[in-house]
N, C-alpha and C positions, 0 to 999 in steps of 0.2 A: 508528528515525527515531533520528540523533542531535540534541538540540537543546542551545538552552545559552539559560538566563534568566539576565543581569544584574539582583542586585536579590536577596537574601539573604533577605528583611522574609518578614511573614504572606504577602503575597500571593504571592510568588513562589515560596517554601512549597508555599502550597497551590494554586497551578500544575503543580507539579512533585512532590507525593504522586502524585494518579493516572496520570497521562503515564508515572511510572516505575512507578507500579501495571500497569497497560496494557503492560509491557514496553521500552519507549523508553530510549534512552541520554539522561540526563539531565546536563547539566550546569551548578549555577550558581558566579557569580564574583561577591563584595560587597568593596568593600572596608574596610568596619571589619572589625576582630581577632578579634571573636567575631560573634556570634548578640544580636540583639537590633530591629536598625533602629531605628522611631519608639516600640517595646518596650521600650527596653534599660534599664540596671540597672548604675550607678553605684556602685562598690567606693570606699574609702577607707579607710586606715589610719590609726590614733588610738592614743592613749598608752591609751586605755578598750579597744581591741580594734577587729576589722574592722564598718568602714558601709557598707552597701549603701541606695542611693536607687536608686528608681524613677525618675527623672527626664525623663521622657519621655511615654510615655501612661500614665495616672494609675488606668485603669479600666476596662473596657466590658462593654457592652451583649450581649443577646443576645435578636433579636426573628423570623429567621428559622428553620424548621425545619431546614435542612441546617444549619445553622450551630451550633445546638441542640444537632446528633449528635454534633456536630465537641467541641462546651464541657464536652458530658455527657461522651465520653471522655475528657478532661483532667481531669475534676473525681477518673472511679474515675483515673487514675492519678493524682491527687496534684499537679500540677502548674495546678489554679487552683482556687478556692474564691470564693465571695460575701462578698461587703464591706459593709456592709449600711451602715455610715456615707456612702458616696458616694451610698445609693439602696436600694431594693427589688431593683432587678434587676441590680445592678453586681455584676462579676465581674474579681478579680483573679489575678494570675498570683502561685503559692506555686512555693516560698518568697519567689521575685520577679517580676519584670512581664516577665522574658527567660524564662522556664519552660518557658512552651509551646511558644515560637517551640525551645528548644534542644532541645528533646526529639524534634519537626519536624526539624530538621537534623538530628540523630545518625543517622537514618535513609536520609537523603538525601548526595548527593556535592558538598559545595560549597567551593569556593576560599575562602578569606580570606584579603585584606588583598588584594585585588586589584585594582583599581580600572581597570575598563573605561571607554576616552576615547571608542573611535572602534568602528563594523560597517565590512567592506572585505567584498566580492564578489569570487569566486574559480571564472568560470566560475559553475555555479549553486549556489554554495555561500558559507554564509553562514565569516567569521571574525568573531572578537571579539578585536581588541587594547587592549595594557597602554602601560604607558609602555615598556618591555622591548621589545615586540616577541616574547615568545615562547612564547606561546598557536598553535601549530600548529594545533591541530585544526576540520578543517572540519566544518560545521552545518549541518544540512538547513533547519530551523528558527532564530530569531532570536526570545529575549521581551523586552520591556522591562521589568520588573517596579522603575519605580524612582521617585522623587517628579517632579513634569512639568517642570518646568526641568530636569532632569538627562535627562530623556527625549524635550525640543523637540530637543535638542544634537545626540542620536546620531539620531534620529529626521528631520532637516531633509536629508540627501543621501537619502534611498530614501523617501521618503514627506510631502508638501507638506501633504498632507492632516491626515495624525494628525500632523506637527508643529505645524502651525497651533492642531489642536485643544489639546494638548498647553501652549503660551505662552497660548492662550485662558484654561488656569485655572489661578489665579491660587493658589499657597500662602499662607496668611499665616505667619512667623515667631514666636519666641517664645523670649524671655530666664526663662532654670530658674535658680536658686537655689535651693543645698541647704547647710543650717542640721542644726549635731547641737551638743547640751545636756550637759555629764554629768549633770543632775538635770534633772525633766519641770519644764516651760514652766508656770506656774502660772495652766492655763486648762483646762477640760469644754470648749471646742471642739476640733473634731477636724481640719473642715474648714473652708473660709474661698471667698468663692464674688464674683465680680464688682464687684470693689469699682473703686474710680479705675486706680487703677494694675497691682493684684496680681487677674487673671482667677481663679484659684486657690492654694489653697493646701491641705497635710492635712498631717497627721502622721502620717510613714512607717509607724514600728512600730507602729499602731494597726491596721492590716493582717493579715492571715492569716499565721500564720507566720513574722510579722518578730520578733526581737528585738534587744538592744543599747541603747542609749542614746537619747535622746528625738530624734527626724530628723524633719524638715520639708524638704519642697520647697515651694515655694512659683516660679508661675509668673506672668510678668506675662501681659497684658491683650493679643489682639492689636495696639491699637492705640496704648500705651505700648511695646512689644517695637518696631516697626516705626520710630515716630520713635526710639528709641536702638535701634535695630539697630546704627551702626557705633562706638557708644562702647565702651569699655574694661571686661572682666570687674570688675575696681578698681571703679569706677562704678559700675557696675548692680549689685553684688553692694550698697556701701554704700548705692545708694540704694532699692533691692528689702526689702533688710534695715531698714529705718527707718522705709516705709511700713508694713513686716507685722507690727512692733513698734504702731505706731498703730492697723492696723487692729485687734491683739488687747487695744488699750488696756490694755501694761503696757510695762514696762522690761526689754529682754534683758540680761540675762548676756554674761561674753564665750562666746563660741561652743568650741567643742571641737573643729570643723571649720565649716570656710566655705568654699563654692566655686561660679562662674554659670559656664552653660554655654549658648552658643546655638545655638537652632535656627532655621536660616534659614530652611527646610523645615518647618514641623508639623501645621499643620492646613488641612487640600488643601482645594481646590475641589471645585468638580461640574463634570463632560464631563455626567453625562444618561444612562453610559451605561456596560452593565456592562464591556466591556471591547472590545477595539480588534484585529482581525485579517484582516491581508490575503491569502490562499490565493492570490495568485499572488508571490507575492516572500517567502510565509514568512519575514512579519514581523508577531510583536503587541505588544502592549500590552497591563499589567492594573495595576491599586493602583487605592488608594483616593480616587486623587482623578480617577478616571472615574463613581464613586457618590458621592463624601462623605466628607465629613472624619469616617468612622465603624472604626475598629477589625474591626468586623462586615462592612464595605464592602469592607473588602480582601479580607479571605477570599471573599468573592462574589465578586471581581472575579479573582480569580486561577482559584477552580473553576471561574467562567465559562468565563476562554477556553482552560481544558483540557480544555473538552468539547467548540469552540469546533471546538481542533485534532484532535481526535479523532476532531469527526462531516465 
């Protein structure tokens, strides 16, 4: 079969891998310029050299045996390692959070910088459409591996029940600030958790296989992010930097680099199912929002949908 997967984050890739191995022709489409999704890594050029910030997901845990097998393979391939500062069961990608995604995508057919904004039917075949309508391939199956809010829009003309499930599963936003300093900050703390404004902050260069200047990723709490969702980047950067200094109890020097990023759909909800598949219309949906806000759930959902399609 020819299968289109919209979204090349972990869930879409986890769905694509076994389907490709089974002999199907799988094409993934993603609006981003490269691999990562919410496991993305941001690069920045400074006088001190290139900086890398894991500005999305900070770490992941492993509880399911099937996912453990995958992570063990990542570890042996050098693209994942444990990070004890976040907990005994915490893992990160190495040398950056998006390393496992890059490794998976390298073996699959992914079309980057390709935003899909609608689906069409031609007899019993699917077509995926972007802004330029240049994709003429007819697909037997379409899979949506994107956040619930985006999936609902594409699903609505074709499956009202699936669309309602997506609309009812609301994501939390997250404002993220990235700071770097020439000299290490005078603190022994590597992470901060559960502050009034800051839900999480971490010394990014403490993670395995990181180097360069002292760099920090600061993520606002869901409530603060929602209250300030439409604020400008400058306002958010100033506010979260001030809160960060107060939580550490220190005065911050002039940063080498400072930036803010808004994740509108950062922390998923939970629909209470592993995946959705309509065998009659050949339309499937996977993603962490179906199971819950964990990286492991994104992989489990994609893998579950691949099995459902194969069955």
